[in-house]
Structures are given as structure tokens and as C-alpha cells.
ZANU-224158 format. One record per residue: residue in three letters; x, z, y of N, C-alpha, C in turn. Coordinates in Angstrom, 2 decimals, always signed. Layout:
# residues N
ALA,X,Z,Y,X,Z,Y,X,Z,Y
...
This chain:
# residues 194
UNK,+51.40,-9.52,+28.50,+50.62,-10.75,+28.36,+50.09,-10.90,+26.93
UNK,+50.94,-10.55,+25.96,+50.54,-10.67,+24.56,+49.35,-9.76,+24.26
UNK,+49.35,-8.55,+24.84,+48.25,-7.61,+24.63,+46.95,-8.17,+25.19
UNK,+47.02,-8.79,+26.34,+45.82,-9.36,+26.96,+45.25,-10.47,+26.09
UNK,+46.11,-11.35,+25.59,+45.64,-12.42,+24.70,+45.03,-11.85,+23.42
UNK,+45.66,-10.82,+22.87,+45.14,-10.18,+21.66,+43.76,-9.58,+21.92
UNK,+43.58,-8.91,+23.05,+42.28,-8.31,+23.39,+41.22,-9.39,+23.57
UNK,+41.57,-10.47,+24.25,+40.62,-11.56,+24.46,+40.23,-12.19,+23.11
UNK,+41.20,-12.42,+22.25,+40.92,-12.98,+20.93,+40.04,-12.03,+20.11
UNK,+40.32,-10.74,+20.15,+39.53,-9.75,+19.43,+38.08,-9.75,+19.92
UNK,+37.87,-9.77,+21.24,+36.52,-9.79,+21.80,+35.77,-11.07,+21.41
UNK,+36.46,-12.18,+21.43,+35.86,-13.45,+21.05,+35.41,-13.44,+19.60
UNK,+36.27,-12.97,+18.71,+35.93,-12.92,+17.28,+34.76,-11.96,+17.04
UNK,+34.79,-10.82,+17.70,+33.71,-9.84,+17.55,+32.39,-10.42,+18.02
UNK,+32.40,-11.13,+19.14,+31.17,-11.71,+19.69,+30.60,-12.79,+18.78
UNK,+31.44,-13.50,+18.08,+30.99,-14.59,+17.21,+30.49,-14.13,+15.85
UNK,+30.73,-12.89,+15.51,+30.36,-12.43,+14.17,+28.88,-12.20,+14.00
UNK,+28.10,-12.04,+15.09,+26.67,-11.80,+14.96,+26.41,-10.35,+14.55
UNK,+25.27,-10.12,+13.97,+24.88,-8.77,+13.60,+25.46,-8.41,+12.24
UNK,+26.26,-7.36,+12.21,+26.81,-6.91,+10.94,+26.44,-5.45,+10.68
UNK,+25.28,-5.04,+11.21,+24.80,-3.68,+11.04,+24.48,-3.43,+9.57
UNK,+24.84,-2.25,+9.07,+24.60,-1.94,+7.67,+23.66,-0.77,+7.46
UNK,+23.26,-0.09,+8.54,+22.38,+1.06,+8.39,+21.57,+1.25,+9.67
UNK,+20.36,+1.75,+9.50,+19.49,+2.00,+10.65,+18.53,+3.11,+10.30
UNK,+18.33,+4.06,+11.21,+17.33,+5.10,+11.05,+16.12,+4.74,+11.88
UNK,+14.95,+4.77,+11.26,+13.69,+4.41,+11.91,+12.85,+5.68,+12.04
UNK,+12.47,+6.02,+13.27,+11.57,+7.15,+13.50,+10.14,+6.70,+13.24
UNK,+9.41,+7.50,+12.46,+8.04,+7.17,+12.08,+7.06,+8.04,+12.87
UNK,+6.00,+7.42,+13.39,+5.00,+8.11,+14.21,+3.61,+7.88,+13.64
UNK,+2.75,+8.89,+13.77,+1.36,+8.73,+13.33,+0.52,+8.17,+14.47
UNK,-0.78,+8.04,+14.25,-1.65,+7.43,+15.25,-1.83,+8.29,+16.50
UNK,-1.41,+9.54,+16.45,-1.45,+10.43,+17.63,-0.11,+10.46,+18.36
UNK,+0.81,+9.60,+17.97,+2.16,+9.50,+18.54,+3.03,+10.71,+18.23
UNK,+2.71,+11.43,+17.14,+3.55,+12.53,+16.68,+4.57,+11.98,+15.70
UNK,+5.84,+12.37,+15.87,+6.86,+11.95,+14.92,+6.64,+12.71,+13.62
UNK,+6.55,+11.96,+12.52,+6.28,+12.58,+11.22,+7.45,+12.45,+10.25
UNK,+8.56,+11.87,+10.69,+9.72,+11.76,+9.82,+10.52,+10.51,+10.10
UNK,+11.35,+10.14,+9.13,+12.24,+9.00,+9.30,+12.31,+8.14,+8.04
UNK,+12.75,+6.92,+8.26,+13.09,+6.00,+7.17,+14.52,+5.56,+7.43
UNK,+15.39,+5.80,+6.47,+16.79,+5.39,+6.58,+16.95,+4.09,+5.82
UNK,+17.33,+3.02,+6.52,+17.55,+1.71,+5.91,+19.05,+1.50,+5.77
UNK,+19.50,+1.15,+4.56,+20.92,+0.96,+4.30,+21.12,-0.27,+3.43
UNK,+22.09,-1.11,+3.82,+22.42,-2.28,+3.01,+22.87,-1.82,+1.62
UNK,+22.30,-2.42,+0.59,+22.67,-2.10,-0.79,+22.93,-3.39,-1.56
UNK,+23.12,-3.26,-2.85,+23.33,-4.44,-3.69,+22.01,-5.17,-3.85
UNK,+21.91,-6.36,-3.30,+20.72,-7.18,-3.48,+19.56,-6.86,-2.56
UNK,+19.77,-6.04,-1.53,+18.68,-5.74,-0.62,+18.93,-4.49,+0.19
UNK,+17.85,-3.94,+0.75,+17.95,-2.73,+1.55,+17.42,-1.53,+0.78
UNK,+18.18,-0.45,+0.82,+17.72,+0.82,+0.29,+16.94,+1.50,+1.42
UNK,+15.77,+2.05,+1.08,+14.91,+2.71,+2.06,+14.70,+4.14,+1.60
UNK,+15.17,+5.09,+2.40,+15.00,+6.51,+2.07,+14.02,+7.11,+3.06
UNK,+12.86,+7.55,+2.55,+11.80,+8.10,+3.39,+11.76,+9.61,+3.32
UNK,+11.62,+10.23,+4.46,+11.36,+11.67,+4.56,+10.25,+11.81,+5.59
UNK,+9.04,+12.11,+5.10,+7.86,+12.17,+5.95,+7.08,+13.44,+5.68
UNK,+6.24,+13.81,+6.66,+5.34,+14.94,+6.48,+4.02,+14.62,+7.17
UNK,+3.00,+15.40,+6.82,+1.72,+15.25,+7.49,+0.82,+14.16,+6.96
UNK,+1.11,+13.62,+5.77,+0.24,+12.61,+5.19,-0.77,+13.28,+4.26
UNK,-1.88,+12.61,+4.03,-2.84,+13.09,+3.05,-2.18,+13.00,+1.67
UNK,-2.38,+14.02,+0.81,-1.82,+13.94,-0.54,-2.32,+12.71,-1.28
UNK,-1.44,+12.10,-2.06,-1.79,+10.91,-2.84,-0.89,+9.74,-2.49
UNK,-1.27,+8.57,-3.01,-0.47,+7.36,-2.84,-0.84,+6.61,-1.57
UNK,+0.19,+6.00,-0.97,+0.01,+5.24,+0.27,+0.80,+3.93,+0.17
UNK,+0.18,+2.85,+0.63,+0.88,+1.58,+0.72,+1.88,+1.63,+1.86
UNK,+2.97,+0.91,+1.70,+4.00,+0.83,+2.75,+4.54,-0.59,+2.77
UNK,+4.64,-1.13,+3.97,+5.08,-2.52,+4.13,+5.90,-2.68,+5.40
UNK,+6.79,-3.66,+5.39,+7.45,-4.10,+6.62,+6.53,-5.14,+7.23
UNK,+6.24,-4.98,+8.52,+5.38,-5.93,+9.25,+6.21,-6.76,+10.21
UNK,+5.63,-7.86,+10.67,+6.39,-8.91,+11.34,+6.81,-8.67,+12.79
UNK,+6.25,-7.70,+13.49,+6.62,-7.48,+14.89,+7.07,-6.04,+15.13
UNK,+8.01,-5.83,+16.06,+8.48,-4.47,+16.37,+7.58,-3.79,+17.40
UNK,+6.31,-3.62,+17.04,+5.33,-3.02,+17.94,+4.50,-2.00,+17.18
UNK,+4.36,-0.83,+17.76,+3.60,+0.25,+17.14,+2.61,+0.83,+18.14
UNK,+1.73,+0.00,+18.69,+0.78,+0.47,+19.68,-0.37,+1.21,+19.02
UNK,-0.67,+2.41,+19.55,-1.79,+3.17,+19.06,-3.09,+2.52,+19.54
UNK,-4.23,+2.75,+18.90,-4.39,+3.76,+17.86,-4.25,+3.23,+16.44
UNK,-4.14,+1.90,+16.27,-4.23,+1.37,+14.90,-3.04,+0.53,+14.45
UNK,-2.05,+0.38,+15.31,-0.81,-0.34,+14.99,-1.02,-1.81,+14.60
UNK,-2.14,-2.39,+14.99,-2.37,-3.80,+14.64,-1.40,-4.73,+15.37
UNK,-0.77,-4.25,+16.44,+0.21,-5.06,+17.16,+1.44,-5.37,+16.31
UNK,+1.61,-4.66,+15.19,+2.73,-4.92,+14.28,+2.54,-6.23,+13.51
UNK,+1.35,-6.81,+13.58,+1.09,-8.08,+12.91,+0.91,-7.94,+11.42
UNK,+1.11,-9.03,+10.71,+0.95,-9.08,+9.25,+2.25,-8.66,+8.56
UNK,+2.24,-8.69,+7.25,+3.44,-8.35,+6.49,+4.55,-9.34,+6.79
UNK,+5.79,-8.86,+6.80,+6.96,-9.71,+6.99,+7.07,-10.61,+5.76
UNK,+6.98,-11.92,+5.98,+6.86,-12.87,+4.88,+7.55,-14.19,+5.22
UNK,+8.88,-14.19,+5.38,+9.57,-15.41,+5.80,+9.50,-16.55,+4.78
UNK,+9.19,-16.26,+3.52,+9.12,-17.31,+2.50,+7.72,-17.85,+2.28
UNK,+6.70,-17.29,+2.93,+5.33,-17.77,+2.79,+4.71,-17.48,+1.43
UNK,+5.08,-16.37,+0.81,+4.53,-15.99,-0.50,+3.18,-15.31,-0.38
UNK,+2.55,-15.08,-1.51,+1.32,-14.30,-1.57,+1.68,-12.82,-1.52
UNK,+0.68,-11.98,-1.26,+0.92,-10.54,-1.21,+0.94,-9.92,-2.60
UNK,+1.73,-8.88,-2.76,+1.64,-8.02,-3.93,+2.84,-8.06,-4.83
UNK,+3.37,-6.87,-5.12,+4.53,-6.77,-6.01,+4.19,-7.21,-7.43
UNK,+2.90,-7.24,-7.78,+2.50,-7.68,-9.12,+2.03,-9.14,-9.13
UNK,+2.15,-9.83,-8.00,+1.71,-11.23,-7.94,+2.68,-12.09,-8.75
UNK,+2.18,-12.95,-9.64,+3.07,-13.73,-10.50,+3.96,-14.73,-9.77
UNK,+3.60,-15.13,-8.55,+4.40,-16.11,-7.82,+5.29,-15.48,-6.76
UNK,+5.48,-14.19,-6.86,+6.34,-13.52,-5.88,+5.52,-12.83,-4.81
UNK,+6.17,-11.96,-4.07,+5.48,-11.15,-3.07,+6.03,-11.42,-1.68
UNK,+5.38,-10.82,-0.69,+5.93,-10.83,+0.66,+7.27,-10.10,+0.63
UNK,+8.20,-10.51,+1.44,+9.48,-9.81,+1.51,+9.25,-8.35,+1.95
UNK,+8.23,-8.14,+2.78,+7.95,-6.80,+3.31,+7.16,-5.89,+2.39
UNK,+6.79,-6.33,+1.19,+6.03,-5.49,+0.26,+6.95,-4.48,-0.41
UNK,+6.54,-3.21,-0.36,+7.29,-2.12,-0.99,+6.38,-1.41,-1.99
UNK,+6.96,-0.68,-2.94,+6.13,+0.13,-3.85,+5.42,+1.24,-3.08
UNK,+4.26,+1.67,-3.58,+3.54,+2.79,-2.97,+4.42,+4.03,-2.96
UNK,+4.15,+4.90,-1.99,+4.81,+6.20,-1.95,+3.76,+7.28,-2.18
UNK,+4.18,+8.40,-2.74,+3.24,+9.49,-3.01,+3.57,+10.69,-2.14
UNK,+2.53,+11.15,-1.41,+2.65,+12.40,-0.66,+2.23,+13.53,-1.58
UNK,+3.02,+14.60,-1.63,+2.70,+15.72,-2.50,+1.53,+16.53,-1.92
UNK,+1.18,+17.63,-2.58,+0.02,+18.42,-2.16,+0.17,+18.99,-0.76
UNK,+1.40,+19.09,-0.26,+1.64,+19.55,+1.11,+1.75,+18.41,+2.11
UNK,+1.54,+17.16,+1.67,+1.62,+16.01,+2.56,+3.02,+15.50,+2.81
UNK,+3.98,+15.93,+1.97,+5.38,+15.52,+2.15,+5.72,+14.32,+1.28
UNK,+6.54,+13.44,+1.82,+7.07,+12.30,+1.08,+8.58,+12.37,+1.15
UNK,+9.22,+12.34,-0.01,+10.68,+12.26,-0.11,+10.94,+11.20,-1.17
UNK,+11.15,+9.97,-0.73,+11.21,+8.85,-1.67,+12.36,+7.92,-1.34
UNK,+12.87,+7.26,-2.40,+13.88,+6.22,-2.24,+13.32,+4.94,-2.84
UNK,+13.29,+3.89,-2.02,+12.73,+2.60,-2.41,+13.78,+1.52,-2.22
UNK,+13.50,+0.35,-2.76,+14.39,-0.81,-2.59,+13.57,-1.97,-2.07
UNK,+14.09,-2.65,-1.05,+13.47,-3.84,-0.50,+14.37,-5.02,-0.86
UNK,+14.12,-5.62,-2.06,+15.01,-6.68,-2.55,+15.12,-7.86,-1.57
UNK,+16.30,-8.39,-1.46,+16.64,-9.57,-0.67,+16.62,-9.36,+0.83
UNK,+16.09,-8.24,+1.32,+16.06,-7.98,+2.76,+17.44,-7.52,+3.23
UNK,+17.68,-7.70,+4.52,+18.97,-7.33,+5.09,+18.79,-6.91,+6.54
UNK,+19.79,-6.27,+7.10,+19.84,-5.98,+8.53,+20.78,-6.96,+9.24
UNK,+21.55,-7.71,+8.45,+22.47,-8.69,+9.05,+21.71,-9.95,+9.41
UNK,+22.39,-10.93,+9.92,+21.74,-12.16,+10.35,+21.13,-12.92,+9.19
UNK,+20.13,-13.74,+9.51,+19.54,-14.61,+8.51,+18.03,-14.53,+8.48
UNK,+17.45,-15.43,+7.73,+16.00,-15.56,+7.60,+15.35,-14.29,+7.06
UNK,+16.06,-13.55,+6.21,+15.49,-12.37,+5.57,+15.93,-11.07,+6.24
UNK,+16.40,-11.19,+7.47,+16.83,-10.02,+8.22,+15.63,-9.34,+8.88
UNK,+15.53,-8.03,+8.73,+14.47,-7.27,+9.39,+14.68,-7.24,+10.90
UNK,+15.86,-7.67,+11.34,+16.16,-7.72,+12.76,+16.08,-9.14,+13.32
UNK,+15.55,-10.09,+12.55,+15.42,-11.46,+13.06,+14.41,-11.46,+14.21
UNK,+14.56,-12.41,+15.11,+13.71,-12.42,+16.29,+13.95,-11.14,+17.08
UNK,+12.88,-10.44,+17.43,+13.00,-9.15,+18.12,+13.04,-7.98,+17.15
UNK,+12.72,-8.25,+15.86,+12.72,-7.20,+14.86,+11.39,-7.13,+14.12
UNK,+11.16,-6.02,+13.43,+9.98,-5.81,+12.61,+9.52,-4.37,+12.77
UNK,+8.60,-3.94,+11.93,+8.18,-2.54,+11.93,+7.86,-2.11,+10.50
UNK,+7.85,-0.82,+10.28,+7.54,-0.25,+8.98,+6.21,+0.49,+9.12
UNK,+5.24,+0.11,+8.29,+3.88,+0.66,+8.38,+3.53,+1.39,+7.09
UNK,+2.88,+2.55,+7.25,+2.32,+3.28,+6.11,+0.81,+3.22,+6.25
UNK,+0.15,+2.99,+5.12,-1.31,+2.84,+5.10,-1.98,+4.08,+4.52
UNK,-3.27,+4.19,+4.80,-4.05,+5.35,+4.37,-4.21,+5.42,+2.85
UNK,-4.33,+4.26,+2.19,-4.57,+4.23,+0.75,-3.43,+3.50,+0.05
UNK,-3.46,+3.53,-1.27,-2.42,+2.83,-2.02,-2.68,+1.34,-2.04
UNK,-1.61,+0.58,-2.15,-1.66,-0.87,-2.27,-1.92,-1.20,-3.74
UNK,-2.93,-2.05,-4.00,-3.25,-2.38,-5.40,-2.29,-3.40,-6.00
UNK,-1.40,-3.96,-5.18,-0.36,-4.85,-5.69,-0.76,-6.29,-5.93
UNK,-2.03,-6.65,-5.71,-2.46,-8.02,-5.96,-3.44,-8.58,-4.94
UNK,-4.29,-7.77,-4.34,-5.33,-8.27,-3.43,-4.70,-8.90,-2.20
UNK,-5.34,-9.97,-1.72,-4.87,-10.68,-0.55,-5.71,-10.26,+0.65
UNK,-5.15,-10.15,+1.84,-3.75,-10.41,+2.16,-2.88,-9.16,+2.17
UNK,-3.49,-7.93,+1.98,-2.69,-6.73,+2.16,-2.84,-5.65,+1.12
UNK,-3.42,-5.95,-0.04,-3.48,-4.97,-1.12,-4.55,-3.91,-1.00
UNK,-5.55,-4.14,-0.12,-6.65,-3.19,+0.04,-6.13,-1.78,+0.32
UNK,-5.08,-1.68,+1.13,-4.46,-0.37,+1.36,-5.02,+0.38,+2.56
UNK,-6.01,-0.17,+3.21,-6.71,+0.56,+4.26,-6.01,+0.58,+5.60
UNK,-6.52,+1.44,+6.50,-5.99,+1.50,+7.86,-4.51,+1.89,+7.90
UNK,-3.87,+1.50,+8.97,-2.47,+1.82,+9.22,-2.41,+3.22,+9.84
UNK,-1.67,+4.13,+9.22,-1.66,+5.51,+9.69,-0.31,+5.96,+10.25
UNK,+0.73,+5.20,+10.04,+2.06,+5.55,+10.59,+2.85,+4.27,+10.81
UNK,+3.73,+4.32,+11.81,+4.50,+3.13,+12.17,+5.86,+3.52,+12.72
UNK,+6.86,+2.71,+12.42,+8.19,+2.87,+12.98,+8.75,+1.52,+13.36
UNK,+9.38,+1.43,+14.50,+9.91,+0.17,+15.01,+11.32,-0.07,+14.48
UNK,+11.53,-1.29,+13.95,+12.85,-1.74,+13.51,+13.24,-2.88,+14.45
UNK,+13.71,-2.53,+15.64,+13.97,-3.53,+16.68,+15.42,-3.97,+16.68
UNK,+15.61,-5.21,+17.09,+16.97,-5.73,+17.23,+17.74,-4.86,+18.23
UNK,+17.07,-4.47,+19.31,+17.66,-3.56,+20.29,+17.43,-2.14,+19.78
UNK,+18.49,-1.49,+19.33,+18.36,-0.17,+18.71,+17.74,+0.87,+19.64
UNK,+17.89,+0.71,+20.96,+17.28,+1.64,+21.89,+15.76,+1.57,+21.79
UNK,+15.22,+0.38,+21.59,+13.77,+0.23,+21.45,+13.29,+0.90,+20.17
UNK,+14.10,+0.86,+19.11,+13.73,+1.50,+17.84,+13.57,+3.00,+18.00
UNK,+14.33,+3.58,+18.92,+14.31,+5.03,+19.08,+13.25,+5.50,+20.07
UNK,+12.56,+4.57,+20.72,+11.55,+4.96,+21.70,+10.34,+5.57,+21.03
UNK,+9.82,+6.62,+21.64,+8.56,+7.19,+21.21,+7.45,+6.31,+21.74
UNK,+6.49,+5.92,+20.89,+5.38,+5.13,+21.41,+4.68,+5.91,+22.51
UNK,+4.47,+5.28,+23.66,+3.86,+5.98,+24.78,+2.47,+5.48,+25.11
UNK,+2.09,+4.34,+24.61,+0.77,+3.82,+24.93,-0.29,+4.62,+24.19
UNK,-1.34,+4.95,+24.92,-2.46,+5.62,+24.29,-3.68,+4.74,+24.46
UNK,-4.64,+4.88,+23.56,-5.81,+4.02,+23.66,-6.59,+4.32,+24.94
UNK,-7.20,+3.30,+25.49,-8.03,+3.51,+26.67,-9.37,+4.08,+26.23
UNK,-10.00,+4.79,+27.14,-11.31,+5.36,+26.87,-12.35,+4.39,+27.41
UNK,-13.15,+3.77,+26.54,-14.12,+2.78,+27.02,-15.15,+3.37,+27.97
UNK,-15.37,+4.67,+27.92,-16.34,+5.29,+28.83,-15.80,+5.36,+30.26
UNK,-14.47,+5.30,+30.44,-13.91,+5.27,+31.79,-14.42,+4.06,+32.55
UNK,-14.48,+2.92,+31.89,-14.96,+1.70,+32.52,-16.42,+1.86,+32.92
UNK,-17.23,+2.49,+32.07,-18.64,+2.71,+32.38,-18.79,+3.61,+33.60
UNK,-17.98,+4.66,+33.68,-18.05,+5.56,+34.84,-17.67,+4.84,+36.12
UNK,-16.66,+3.96,+36.06,-16.26,+3.19,+37.24,-17.41,+2.31,+37.73
UNK,-18.15,+1.73,+36.80,-19.24,+0.84,+37.18,-20.41,+1.62,+37.77
UNK,-20.63,+2.85,+37.30,-21.74,+3.65,+37.82,-21.48,+4.10,+39.24
UNK,-20.20,+4.25,+39.63,-19.87,+4.75,+40.97,-20.03,+3.74,+42.02
């Protein structure tokens, strides 16, 4: 009987603790739904450590941001929404009044298109709370074609979204390969001609 009560108490306490996840691996996909690498998110002192290992990018600097929805629909990832910004700040790490929580420093792809970078996302967390990347249904990590200028509103003039990874509350959804492909507008024209 004592064992049963102990198990029930343990399950109750565990259920009440909420999300206490401290690490998450995010698979990153390009606009053709090819996996191009990973982002490892780990709880650190004062925020999340982000370790990127990517390939297949154009050499040079690229903007990278956490966006507000866990959606990476091709071809342009606009379903990810705007930058994750629970405090309602302006965009840009160089903005004098603070930045979006989802603003990260630019990453540089080498001459072979590889990125091996370690970044910090101050104040962000994977645990419960307003600044959790897993709040609501979750968020996404987006890489842009160009570098973020750090001040322009609303997104730093960083250009089109070229890679996306889902940071979903449901970890199974985070691991899903994006399967939606863009529709061909000429298909509709052919249907009408028939």
C-alpha cells in the first residue's frame, strides 16, 4: 500500500512541475525541404545557448531569428510569423531600447557554405514562462538570405527566409520533416481549360 501511495504522489508532483526541459535539438530544412543541419538549444546562465551546424548556405553572413509560430511551410516559411517578441520591443540587437527576444547575432557561412557557430539567446528559456520558446504551441528558428543590419524595422533588412526549424512544444512535431510543397498555379489553369 505504501508503494502505491508513493507512486501516486510521485506522479502527481511530476505532473505539477510543468516543462523542465533543458535541451532540444532542432532539425533545420531549406526551402526544398532538404535537411541542412541542426541547432542545439541548451539552457545556460541567463538564457539559451544555441549551437548551429549547417551546410549548403551561400558564403557570407545571414540573419537568424526565433519566430513566433512552430510552422515551416514551404516555399517561403512565412507561416512562422514575425520575430518572437513577448516584451513588445523594437527589432535589432543594436537598438537602444532593446531587441526582440528572438533576435540573434548574424552567422557566417564559410566559402564551402558551412556554419559552425555558438550563439546566446539572452533571457530565453525552454522551461515554462513568458520567455519560453515552447510557450503556446512553440516557435521556429529561421535563417535569412542576407545579414541582419541590427536596427531596421521590423526585421533588419535580412531578406527572404531560406531555412527553418520547428521548436514545438510537442517534441514529435519538432522532428517532423516538412512535407508541404508549394502548389503549382498552372495546375488550376489546366483544370479550368478541361
